C-alpha positions in Angstrom: 105.0 29.8 73.3 104.5 26.5 71.7 107.4 24.8 70.0 107.5 22.0 67.6 110.3 20.3 65.8 110.1 19.0 62.3 112.0 16.0 61.4 114.4 16.2 58.5 112.0 14.2 56.4 109.1 16.6 57.0 111.2 19.7 56.6 112.0 18.7 53.1 108.4 18.2 52.2 107.5 21.7 53.6 110.2 23.3 51.7 109.1 21.7 48.5 105.6 23.0 48.9 106.5 26.6 49.9 109.1 27.1 47.2 106.6 27.8 44.3 104.7 30.3 46.4 107.9 32.2 47.2 108.8 32.4 43.6 105.3 33.6 42.6 105.3 36.3 45.2 108.7 37.5 44.1 107.5 37.7 40.5 104.5 39.8 41.5 106.6 42.2 43.6 108.9 42.9 40.8 106.1 43.3 38.3 104.3 45.8 40.5 107.4 47.9 40.9 107.9 48.0 37.1 104.3 49.0 36.5 104.4 51.8 39.0 107.4 53.1 37.4 105.7 53.0 33.9 102.2 54.6 34.7 100.7 56.4 37.6 97.1 57.0 36.1 94.3 56.7 38.8 91.2 54.4 38.4 87.9 53.5 40.2 86.4 50.0 40.3 82.5 50.0 39.6 80.3 47.0 40.7 77.5 45.9 38.2 74.1 44.2 38.9 71.0 43.2 36.7 67.6 41.7 37.8 66.0 39.3 35.2 62.2 39.5 35.4 59.7 36.7 34.5 58.2 36.8 31.0 54.9 35.2 29.9 55.0 32.4 27.4 54.1 33.0 23.8 52.1 30.9 21.2 54.3 29.3 18.7 51.5 27.1 17.2 47.7 27.3 17.5 45.5 27.6 19.3 43.0 25.4 17.4 39.9 23.3 18.1 39.4 19.8 16.8 37.2 18.9 15.2 36.9 22.4 13.7 33.4 23.7 13.9 31.6 26.3 11.8 28.2 27.6 11.0 27.9 24.8 8.4 29.6 22.1 10.5 28.6 22.6 14.1 29.4 20.2 17.0 26.6 18.1 18.5 25.7 18.1 22.1 28.0 15.8 23.9 30.8 16.2 21.4 34.4 16.2 22.7 36.3 19.2 21.5 40.1 19.2 21.8 42.0 22.5 22.1 45.7 22.3 21.2 48.6 24.8 21.1 52.4 25.0 21.5 54.0 27.8 23.6 57.6 28.8 24.2 58.7 30.5 27.5 61.8 32.8 27.3 62.5 31.9 30.9 62.4 28.2 29.9 59.6 27.7 32.3 56.8 25.2 31.8 53.3 26.5 30.9 49.6 25.7 30.9 47.1 26.1 28.1 43.9 27.8 29.3 40.7 28.2 27.2 38.1 30.7 28.5 34.7 31.9 27.4 35.8 35.5 28.1 38.9 37.5 27.4 40.2 37.2 31.0 42.7 34.9 32.6 44.4 34.9 36.0 47.8 33.4 36.4 48.2 30.7 39.0 50.2 31.1 42.3 53.0 29.0 43.6 53.2 27.2 40.2 49.5 26.2 40.1 47.3 26.3 37.0 45.8 29.6 35.8 42.0 30.3 35.9 39.3 32.0 33.9 36.7 34.3 35.3 34.1 32.5 37.4 32.3 29.7 35.5 34.0 30.7 32.2 36.5 27.9 31.9 36.2 25.6 28.9 39.4 23.5 29.7 42.9 23.7 31.2 45.8 21.5 30.2 48.3 19.9 32.4 51.7 21.7 33.0 53.8 21.3 29.8 57.5 21.9 29.1 58.3 25.0 27.0 58.3 24.3 23.3 56.2 21.2 23.7 52.6 21.0 22.4 49.7 20.4 24.8 45.9 20.1 24.7 42.8 20.0 26.8 39.2 18.9 26.0 35.7 20.2 26.4 32.5 18.3 26.1 29.6 20.4 24.7 26.5 20.6 26.8 22.8 21.6 26.3 23.5 25.0 27.9 26.0 26.0 25.2 24.9 28.6 22.7 24.9 28.2 19.0 28.0 30.4 18.7 30.4 30.2 21.7 33.4 32.6 21.6 36.6 31.3 23.2 39.9 32.8 24.2 43.1 30.8 24.6 45.9 31.8 27.0 49.3 30.2 27.8 50.5 30.9 31.3 53.8 29.8 32.9 54.2 28.1 36.2 56.6 30.6 37.8 56.3 30.2 41.5 56.4 33.8 42.5 55.2 35.9 39.6 53.5 33.7 37.0 52.4 35.4 33.8 49.8 34.7 31.1 50.0 35.6 27.4 47.6 37.8 25.6 44.6 35.9 24.4 44.4 34.2 21.0 41.3 33.0 19.2 43.0 31.0 16.5 42.2 31.4 12.9 39.7 29.9 10.4 37.2 27.2 11.2 39.5 25.7 13.9 39.5 29.1 15.6 36.8 30.8 17.7 33.9 30.5 18.0 32.8 27.0 18.9 29.5 26.2 17.1 27.2 23.9 19.0 24.1 22.5 17.3 20.9 22.0 19.4 18.1 19.5 18.6 15.1 21.1 17.0 11.8 21.4 19.0 8.9 19.1 17.9 5.8 19.5 20.0 3.0 18.1 17.7 2.3 16.3 14.5 -0.9 15.9 12.5 -2.3 13.8 9.6 -5.1 14.5 7.2 -8.4 12.6 7.1 -9.0 9.4 5.2 -8.8 9.4 1.5 -9.9 7.1 -1.4 -7.1 5.4 -3.4 -5.3 8.0 -5.4 -5.9 10.6 -2.7 -3.2 12.7 -1.0 -2.3 12.3 2.6 -0.6 15.3 4.3 1.3 15.3 7.6 1.9 18.5 9.5 4.1 19.5 12.4 4.7 22.1 15.0 8.5 22.3 14.9 11.3 24.8 15.0 15.1 25.1 15.6 16.5 27.0 18.6 19.6 27.9 16.6 17.6 29.4 13.8 18.5 26.5 11.5 16.1 25.0 9.0 14.2 21.8 9.8 12.5 19.1 7.8 9.8 16.5 8.4 10.3 12.8 7.7 7.5 10.3 7.7 8.5 6.6 7.9 6.6 3.4 7.4 8.3 1.8 10.3 9.8 3.4 13.5 13.3 4.6 13.3 15.6 7.1 11.4 19.3 7.2 10.7 21.4 10.1 9.3 18.3 12.2 8.5 16.3 9.5 6.7 14.1 6.5 7.5 16.4 3.7 8.5 14.8 1.4 5.9 15.7 3.7 3.1 13.4 4.9 0.3 11.2 1.9 0.6 10.5 2.7 4.2 9.6 6.3 3.5 6.1 7.8 3.0 7.4 11.4 2.4 10.1 13.9 3.3 9.6 17.7 3.3 12.0 20.3 2.1 14.0 22.3 4.7 12.1 25.2 6.1 12.3 27.6 9.0 9.5 26.0 10.9 6.4 23.7 10.9 7.3 21.6 7.8 4.7 19.5 6.0 5.0 16.7 3.5 2.5 14.7 1.4 2.1 11.2 0.0 -0.1 10.4 -3.0 -1.7 7.0 -2.4 -1.6 4.6 -5.4 -4.7 3.6 -7.3 -5.6 0.8 -6.7 -4.7 0.6 -3.0 -5.9 -1.7 -0.3 -8.3 0.0 2.2 -7.4 0.1 5.9 -4.9 1.9 8.2 -1.2 2.4 7.6 1.3 3.1 10.3 3.3 6.3 9.8 6.0 7.7 12.1 6.8 11.3 12.2 10.3 12.7 12.7 12.0 16.2 12.7 15.6 16.8 11.9 17.5 20.0 11.3 19.6 20.9 8.3 22.5 18.9 9.8 20.3 15.8 10.3 20.3 16.3 14.0 17.1 14.6 15.3 14.6 16.3 17.6 14.1 15.0 21.1 10.7 16.6 21.2 7.6 14.9 22.5 6.2 14.3 19.0 9.3 12.6 17.7 8.5 9.2 16.4 4.7 9.6 17.0 2.6 7.2 15.0 0.3 9.3 12.8 -1.5 6.5 11.1 -3.4 7.3 7.9 -6.5 5.7 6.5 -7.5 4.6 3.0 -11.2 4.3 2.5 -13.0 1.2 1.3 -14.5 2.0 -2.1 -17.5 0.4 -3.7 -16.7 -2.0 -6.5 -17.8 -0.8 -9.9 -19.4 -3.1 -12.5 -19.0 -2.5 -16.2 -19.1 -4.2 -19.6 -22.1 -6.3 -18.6 -23.1 -8.8 -21.3 -25.9 -11.2 -21.7 -25.8 -14.2 -24.1 -23.1 -12.3 -26.0 -25.8 -9.9 -27.1 -27.8 -12.5 -29.0 -31.4 -13.5 -28.5 -31.9 -16.4 -26.1 -33.1 -19.6 -27.6 -34.2 -22.3 -25.2 -34.4 -26.0 -25.6 -37.6 -28.0 -25.3 -38.3 -29.8 -22.0 -34.9 -29.0 -20.5 -32.8 -26.1 -19.2 -30.5 -24.0 -21.3 -27.3 -22.3 -20.0 -27.4 -18.6 -20.6 -24.0 -16.9 -20.2 -23.4 -13.5 -18.5 -20.1 -11.6 -18.1 -19.0 -8.4 -16.5 -15.8 -6.5 -15.6 -15.4 -5.7 -11.9 -13.1 -2.9 -10.9 -12.2 -2.2 -7.3 -9.8 0.7 -6.5 -8.9 -1.1 -3.3 -7.0 -3.6 -5.6 -7.1 -7.3 -6.1 -6.3 -8.3 -2.5 -6.8 -6.7 0.9 -4.2 -6.1 3.6 -4.6 -9.7 4.7 -3.7 -10.8 1.2 -7.1 -12.3 0.6 -9.4 -11.4 -2.2 -10.9 -7.9 -2.1 -13.9 -9.0 -4.0 -15.7 -11.7 -2.0 -18.8 -12.4 -4.2 -20.0 -11.7 -7.7 -23.5 -12.7 -8.6 -25.7 -12.5 -11.7 -29.4 -11.8 -11.9 -31.4 -12.6 -15.0 -35.0 -11.4 -15.4 -37.6 -10.2 -17.8 -37.3 -6.4 -18.1 -40.7 -5.5 -16.6 -40.0 -7.7 -13.6 -37.0 -5.4 -12.9 -33.9 -6.1 -10.8 -35.6 -4.7 -7.7 -38.1 -7.6 -7.8 -35.4 -10.2 -8.7 -32.5 -9.4 -6.3 -33.0 -12.1 -3.7 -33.2 -15.9 -4.0 -36.7 -15.9 -2.5 -37.9 -14.1 -5.6 -36.8 -16.8 -8.0 -39.4 -17.6 -10.7 -38.6 -20.0 -13.5 -40.8 -17.9 -15.8 -39.1 -14.5 -15.4 -36.5 -14.3 -12.6 -33.2 -16.1 -12.1 -31.4 -14.4 -9.1 -28.2 -15.1 -7.2 -26.4 -16.8 -10.0 -22.8 -17.4 -8.7 -20.1 -16.0 -10.9 -16.4 -17.0 -11.2 -13.2 -15.4 -12.4 -12.6 -15.8 -16.1 -9.8 -13.2 -16.4 -7.5 -13.0 -13.4 -7.4 -9.7 -11.4 -4.8 -7.2 -12.4 -4.6 -3.7 -10.9 -8.0 -4.2 -9.3 -9.7 -5.2 -12.6 -11.3 -8.7 -12.9 -13.6 -10.3 -15.5 -16.3 -12.6 -14.1 -18.5 -15.1 -15.9 -21.7 -16.8 -14.8 -24.3 -19.0 -16.3 -28.0 -19.0 -15.6 -29.7 -22.3 -16.1 -33.0 -21.2 -17.7 -36.0 -23.4 -17.8 -37.7 -24.2 -21.2 -40.9 -22.4 -20.2 -39.3 -19.0 -19.4 -41.3 -16.2 -20.8 -40.7 -15.3 -24.4 -40.6 -11.6 -25.4 -41.0 -11.9 -29.1 -44.1 -10.8 -31.1 -47.4 -12.6 -30.5 -46.4 -13.7 -27.0 -47.5 -12.3 -23.7 -44.7 -9.8 -23.3 -43.7 -8.4 -26.7 -42.7 -5.1 -25.2 -40.2 -6.7 -22.8 -36.7 -8.0 -23.2 -34.6 -10.0 -20.9 -32.0 -8.2 -18.9 -29.3 -9.0 -16.4 -27.6 -7.2 -13.5 -24.2 -8.1 -12.0 -23.6 -7.5 -8.3 -20.1 -7.4 -6.8 -19.6 -7.4 -3.1 -16.2 -6.6 -1.4 -14.7 -7.7 1.9 -16.3 -4.8 3.6 -19.8 -5.6 2.3 -19.7 -2.7 -0.1 -21.9 -3.5 -3.1 -21.7 -2.3 -6.7 -24.4 -3.3 -9.2 -24.9 -2.6 -12.9 -27.7 -3.6 -15.2 -27.1 -4.2 -18.9 -28.2 -1.3 -21.0 -29.8 -3.1 -23.8 -31.7 -6.3 -23.2 -32.0 -9.3 -25.5 -35.1 -11.1 -26.7 -36.0 -14.6 -25.5 -37.3 -16.5 -28.4 -40.6 -18.5 -28.4 -40.4 -22.3 -28.4 -43.5 -23.8 -29.9 -43.2 -27.3 -28.8 -45.4 -30.0 -27.4 -45.7 -33.7 -26.9 -48.7 -36.0 -27.4 -49.2 -39.4 -25.9 -49.7 -42.2 -26.6 -48.1 -42.3 -30.0 -50.2 -45.3 -31.0 -53.9 -44.4 -31.5 -55.4 -47.9 -31.2 -59.1 -47.9 -32.0 -59.3 -51.5 -30.8 -61.1 -54.4 -32.5 -64.3 -53.4 -34.3 -66.8 -55.2 -36.5 -67.8 -53.9 -39.8 -70.3 -51.1 -39.3 -69.2 -50.6 -35.7 -67.7 -47.3 -34.3 -66.1 -45.8 -31.2 -69.3 -44.1 -30.0 -68.9 -41.9 -28.1 -65.3 -41.0 -29.1 -63.3 -42.7 -26.4 -59.7 -43.0 -27.5 -57.7 -40.2 -25.8 -54.6 -38.4 -26.9 -53.0 -36.1 -24.3 -51.0 -33.1 -25.4 -48.5 -31.2 -23.2 -46.3 -28.2 -23.9 -42.6 -28.6 -24.1 -41.8 -25.0 -24.9 -42.7 -21.6 -23.5 -46.0 -20.8 -25.2 -49.6 -22.0 -25.0 -50.6 -24.4 -27.8 -53.2 -25.2 -30.3 -52.8 -28.0 -32.8 -53.1 -28.7 -36.5 -54.5 -32.1 -37.2 -54.3 -34.1 -40.4 -53.7 -37.6 -41.8 -50.6 -38.2 -43.7 -52.4 -40.4 -46.3 -55.9 -40.7 -47.5 -56.5 -44.2 -46.2 -55.7 -46.7 -43.5 -54.4 -49.9 -45.1 -53.4 -53.4 -44.1 -50.2 -52.8 -46.1 -49.6 -49.2 -45.1 -48.1 -47.1 -46.4 -48.2 -48.5 -50.0 -51.9 -49.3 -49.7 -52.0 -51.3 -53.0 -54.5 -54.0 -52.0 -57.3 -54.9 -49.7 -60.1 -52.5 -48.8 -58.5 -49.3 -47.5 -60.5 -47.3 -45.0 -60.8 -43.7 -45.9 -59.5 -41.3 -43.3 -62.7 -39.5 -43.1 -64.1 -42.4 -41.0 -61.7 -41.2 -38.3 -63.2 -38.5 -36.1 -62.0 -36.4 -33.2 -63.4 -34.0 -30.7 -62.1 -31.7 -27.9 -64.6 -32.7 -25.4 -65.2 -36.0 -23.7 -68.3 -38.1 -24.4 -68.7 -36.5 -27.8 -70.7 -38.8 -30.0 -69.2 -40.2 -33.1 -71.7 -38.3 -35.3 -70.7 -35.0 -33.7 -66.9 -35.5 -34.2 -64.8 -33.7 -36.7 -63.8 -35.9 -39.6 -60.1 -36.2 -40.2 -58.6 -35.0 -43.5 -55.3 -34.8 -45.2 -55.3 -31.0 -44.8 -54.1 -29.3 -41.6 -57.1 -28.4 -39.6 -56.6 -26.2 -36.5 -58.1 -27.4 -33.3 -58.4 -24.8 -30.6 -56.9 -27.1 -28.0 -55.8 -24.2 -25.8 -53.0 -26.0 -24.0 -51.8 -23.5 -21.5 -48.2 -22.3 -21.2 -46.3 -24.2 -18.5 -45.6 -21.9 -15.6 -44.4 -24.3 -12.9 -43.1 -27.8 -12.4 -46.7 -29.0 -13.0 -47.1 -29.5 -16.7 -50.5 -28.5 -18.1 -52.2 -30.8 -20.6 -55.3 -31.1 -22.8 -57.0 -34.1 -24.4 -58.4 -34.9 -27.8 -60.9 -37.7 -28.1 -60.9 -40.1 -31.1 -62.9 -42.8 -32.8 -63.4 -44.6 -36.1 -66.3 -46.3 -37.9 -65.6 -49.4 -40.0 -67.3 -49.1 -43.4 -69.3 -51.9 -44.9 -67.3 -54.2 -47.1 -64.1 -53.9 -45.2 -62.0 -57.0 -45.3 -60.9 -58.2 -41.9 -57.4 -57.3 -41.0 -55.1 -54.9 -39.1 -55.3 -51.5 -40.6 -52.6 -48.9 -40.1 -52.3 -45.2 -40.8 -50.4 -42.1 -39.7 -51.9 -39.0 -38.3 -49.9 -35.8 -37.5 -50.5 -33.2 -34.8 -48.6 -30.1 -35.5 -48.2 -27.6 -32.6 -48.9 -24.0 -33.1 -48.8 -21.0 -30.8 -52.1 -20.5 -29.2 -53.8 -17.2 -28.6 -52.2 -15.5 -25.6 -55.6 -15.1 -24.0 -55.8 -18.8 -23.6 -52.3 -19.4 -22.1 
């Protein structure tokens, strides 16, 4: 046996600690005795136990996709879709948001994330505390369908018996399905053949939409589209079709006038949501062509419709005008004049334009080709007025009565040539007459018989006068003396011994004797001089031969007189 002794000091401490226990025990003993005395009913003590199972989380908000998609507002390929929801777990466990393509989800194990059926997962969130919102994202791909059903699950992260909720597809546009728009197919485009200004160009396409949506064709002047339209706006657009199920077409009516040439045109297909095609024909240049058209000539005039009157011995300007219309406009695509040349052609009608349409056919009598014309009224909308002036020689053929060509008139044609060498020509409908000029010139203007003795004569007639035409007809002449005598005090003739004019004689042939000459008189006497009409630069001429005899008794002196040769139209056979 082991013994130990407590010091007085420690004995007091122990007693102090044990005293409350002794009192408590005594109280319990007394209480028990009292109770046993009061009731003696029997009882059985029953143990209790409950096992708390794991419960799946439940949606308290959502699920929803953002941005919301619908059949009228689908997502594009490559769009990022955010799925969001809030879940509460009755076990206060954290949860995952799982979005599947099918109505099937498998809870994770050991607290890991749940999964969808194979290859059916859209997205899975990170683990999130109960009652806290969460989200995950999905990027749309080409392989998505137009309408893609989705099923949302919330699954807890219980480590031994994780559970997933029933699926939810949300509500409204933010709920299932996910609509994904696909680019329309565009395999070929066409353009119609060339047209004249004012014609219609039509573009066609081979195009459709894999989602069954409608498509439209856009044709732009320059490459590039934006938001379903040519990126340069209306001014950059040839045409836009209406929406149709497939193969849209559109047309452009070319203006009139319109410059000829080719015009770039770029074809594009978009669907009803303005999603552009990625097909091989997208942006193809389907150039169209506007034909060059022949200029037209109208309103041709010649000398303002009046007869042409020439001027002796010189040229006369004869005006011509015409209106030139070109449906290719005033200028070409290079901003230079569409009409490059306008020329006038003036001719006697029986000569015809065909025989007076080149410079080599020029003839001062009847043909004035290749007369350059200039603008007199500036071009507007392809219409220009031109004027030109032919410098016509004085001997050009007359067409009035008693001339060589009384059945003719003078006509003109105007020829317009454009920058593509297209030629338009129009002849005036009604020609004009070219008047006759009966004109001539006789030299010298002093008929000097020389110094003669009384009784002497110019025998044969040896004083010559040369007559040439200054107009456009052949000539004869009327010959007379202005007064009855030659005088030393001409023209009063009041004194001396006047010489009667009958002593002057003339003849049409050289070496004519004085006796055979024709005596001069104060009455016009026609002389068949037969001066031919001038037909070239060489001027024809004819001579008359003159002489005088001095009568007996004539006082010496210088005698003067005045004779007149009047030109008349000769017979055409002698021209």
